[in-house]
N, C-alpha and C positions, 0 to 999 in steps of 0.2 A: 681691340679686344681687351687689352689691359684696362683701358678707361671704362669699358663696359663692366668689367668686374668691380672696379672701384665704385662706379655709380650704383651697382647692385648692392654692394656693402653699405653705401651711404643711404640707399633707399630702405634697407633693413633697419638701420639705426633710426631713421625718421619714423618708420612704422612702429618701432619699439617705443620711441619717445611719445608718439601719438597715443599708443595704448596705455602708457603710464599716466596719462592725464585723467583717465576714467576713475582711478582709485581716489584721488583727491576730490574730484567732483562728487562722487558718492559719499565720501567722508564728510564733506560740507553739509550735504543733505541730512546725513545721519546725525551730525552735531546739532543741526537746527531742530530736528525731531526730539532729540533728547533734552535740549535746553527748553523746549516748549513745555516740558513736564514740570518746570519750576512753578512755585506758587504764582498765582495771577498777578499779585502786586509786584513780584520780582521779574516778570516777563517784560523787560524794557529793552529798547534797542541800544545796547551798550557798545563799548568799544570792541568787545569780543565778536559780537554779531556783525558789526561793520567790517572787521578784519576777515571774518569767514566769508562774507559776501564778496569782498575784494579778491580773496584767493580764488573763489569759484569763477568770478568774472575773468580773472587773469588766466585761469586754466582753459576756459572756453575760448578766449582770444588766442591762446597758444595752440589750441586744436585747430582753429581756423587758419593760422599761419602755417602750421605743419601740414595741413591738408593742401594748402597752396603749394608748399614745397614738394609734397609727394606727387601732386599733379604735374609739376614741372619736371620732376625726376622721371616720371613715367613717360612724358612726352620726349624727353631727351634720350631715354632708353630705346624708345621706338625709332627715333632718328638715327641713333648709333647702329641699331640692328639693320636699318635700311642701308646706311652707308657701308657697313661691313659686308652685307649681301652684295651690294653693287661692286665693291672692291674685289670680293672673291670671284664674282662673275667675270670682272675685267681680267683678273689674274688668270682665270681658267681660259679665257679667250686668248690671252697672250701666250700661254703655254701651248695651246693648240696651234697658234700661228707659228710659234717656234718649231714645233714638230713638223708642220707643213714646210717651213723654210728649210729645215734639215733634210726633209725628204726631197725637196726641190733641188737642193745643192747636191744631193747624191745622184741625180740623173745625169748621165754622161752622154747618152745618145737617145734620140727620139725614135719611137717605133714607127713603122710605116703607116701612113694615113692616106685615105682616099680624098680628104678635104684639101682643096687647093690652099697653098700657103697664104696667098693674098686674102682669101676669104677668112681664114682663121685669125690672121693678124687684125683685121678690121673688127672682128667680133669680140676678141679678148680685151683690148684696151690696155690702159696702164695700171688699173686697179686702185687708183686714188680718188676717183670721182671728180666732179667739177670744182670742188673746193679744197683740194689737197688731202693730206692724211687725216681723215676724221677720227680715227681711233686714238691718235696721240692727243688731240684736243679734248676728247672725252676723258682720257686718263688724267690729264691735268685738272680738269673740272672736278673729277671724283676725288682726287687727292686734296684739292682745295676745300671741297665740301667736308671731307673727313677731318681736316685740320680745324675748320670752323666748328664742327660738331664736338670735337675733343675740347676745344677752347670753351665753348658754351657749357659743356658738361662739367668741366673743371670749375667754372664760375658757379654753376648750380650746386656742386658739392660744397664749395666754399661758403655759399650763401646758406645752405642747409645747416652747416656747422655753426655759422654765426647765429641763425635763428634759434637753433636748439640751445646754444649756450645762453643767448639772451632770455629765452623762456625759462630756463632753469634758474638763472640769476634772479629774475623778477619773482618767480614762484618761491624761491628760497627767502627772498625779502618779505613776501607776504606771510610765509609760514613763521618767520621770526617775529613778525608783527603780531600774529595770533598768539604766539607763546608769550610775548611781552604783555599784551592786553589781558591774556588769561591770568598770568601771574599777578598783574595789578588788580584784577577783579577779585582773585582769591585773597589778596592782602586786604582789600577794602572790606570784603565780607568778614574776614577774621576780626578786623578792627571794629566793625559794626557789632559783631557778636560780643566782643569783649566790652564794648560800650554799653550794650543792652544788659549784659550781666551786671555791670557796675550800677546802672540805673535801677535794675531790679533789687540789688542789694541795698541801695539807698532808700528805695520805696518800702522795702520790707522793714528796714530800721525805722523809717518814719512811721509806718503803721504800728510797729511795736511801741514806739514812744507815745503815739496817740492813744493806744490801748491803755498804757500805763497812766496817762493823764486822766483818761476817762475813769479808770478804776479808782484813782486817787480822789477825783471829784465825787464819784459815787459814794466812796467811804466818808468823805467830808459831809455830803448831804445827809447820810445816815446819822452822823454825829450831830449835825445841826437839827435834824428832826427830833432826835432824842432830847437836845437842849430846849427846843421849842416846846416839846411835850412837858418838860419840867417847868418851863416858864408859865405855860398855860395852867398847869396844875397849881402852881403857887398863886397865880392870880385868882383862880377859882377858889382856892382855900381862903384867901384874904376876903373874898366876898361873903364869907360866912360870919364875919365879925358883926357885932350888934349894930343896929342902924346908926346909933349915935357915934360909933367909932369908924363908920365908913367915910373917911375923909381922904382927899387926894393928897397924901403926904409924899415925902421923898421916896419912901420904899415903894409905894405904888407907881410913882413915876419911873423909878429905876427898873422895876419889873416890866412895865409897858415898853420902855425904851429898849430893854434887853430883848423882848419879844420881837419888836420891830426890826432891830438889827439882825437878829437870828433869821427872821423870815426873809429879809432882803438878801442876806448871805446865801440862804438856801436857794432862793430864786436865781441868783447869779450863778451858783454852782450848777443848777439845773440847765440854765442857758449854756454854760460851759460844756456840759455833757452833750447837749444837742449839737453844739458846734463841733465837738469831737466826733460825733456820729457823721456829720456832714464832711468833715475833713477826712475821716476814715473812708467814706464812700468815694470821695474824689481820689484818694490814694489807691484804693482797690481798682477803680476804673482805669486809672493811669497804669497800674501794674498789669491789668488784663491786656491793655493795648501793647505795652512793652513786651509782655510774654508772648502775645500773638506774633508781633514783629520779630521777636527773637527766634521763635519756632520757624518762621518763614526763612529767616536768614540762615539758620542751621540747615534747613532742607536744601536751600540753594548751595550752601557751602559744601554739603555732602555730595551733591550731584556734580558740581563743578570740580571738586577734588577728584572724584572718580573719573571724570573726563580727562583731567590733566594727567592723572596717573596712567590712563590707558593710552594717551597720546605719546608717552615716552617710549612705549614698545611698538608703536604703529610704524608700518613701512612707509607711510607718507611723511614721516619726520616731524609731525606736530601732533 
C-alpha cells in the first residue's frame, strides 16, 4: 500500500509534466504566427525558426515518452491493486482460519451423534488434500508476486523520474538555444539598421554634392552663354566694317577662337549637367532601395524585440 501511494504520487507528477508540455507547443505555434507577419523579404528560415521547431519537436517527443511512462504507471497501479486485493483476501482467510482453529481448540467434549465413528472418520479426511497444505503455497506465491510488483513499481518510478529529468534538461537546452539565436538575430538586425542608416547618410551627402556640382555647372553655363552672346555680338559688329576693311586679321581670329572655346566649354558643362542628372538618378534609386530595406529591417526589429521582451515574462521561460 505504501508503494501504491508512492506510485500514485509519481503518476500525478508525470501527468503534471505531460500537461506542462502543451504550453511550450502552443507558444511555438504562436511565435511562428507572429514572425510570419514580418515583411516578406525578411521571412527567412533563420536560426530562431530552426530553434523553435527543434523545441516543438523535443516537446512532442517528451509527450510521447511521458505517455509511455504514464501507461506503464497505470499498468503497475492495476497490478499493485490486484496484488493488494489478493493479499487482503488471503489475510482475511487466515484470520478466519485462526478463528476456526481457536474455536476447535476450545472444544473439550463432543456432543452425542447418531453417525457411526467409523463412517465419520472416513468422510472427514485430513483436510490437506492430495498435494499437502495448498494455502501455504498460495501465500508464498502471493508474497512473491507482491515483492515483484513492488520491485517493478520502484523501477517504473525511478524510470519516470529519469525520463522527466531528461525531458526538462533537453527542453531547457532548446529554450536556451532559442534565446541565444533570438539575441543574435536582434543584434544582426540592429547592426543592419545602423549600416542602412550609414548608407543613407552617405547617399544623402552624395546627392547634395551632385546637386551642388549641377548648380555650379548650370551657373557656369549661364556665364558661358553670356560670354558667347558677347563674342557673337562683337563678331556681328565687326561685320559692319566697310568691304575694303573686312579682312581676316588677328582680332577676327581671336574673336572666332574665343567663340569656339566658349561654345566648347558650354557644351562640356551641359554634358556635365546631364551626367549629374544621371548620377543623381542612380543615387536616388539606390537611396530608395536602402530606405525600403531599412524600413523592413526596422519592422522586423520592432516585432522581434516585442517577442523577446514578452518571452522574459513568459511561464515557458523563453
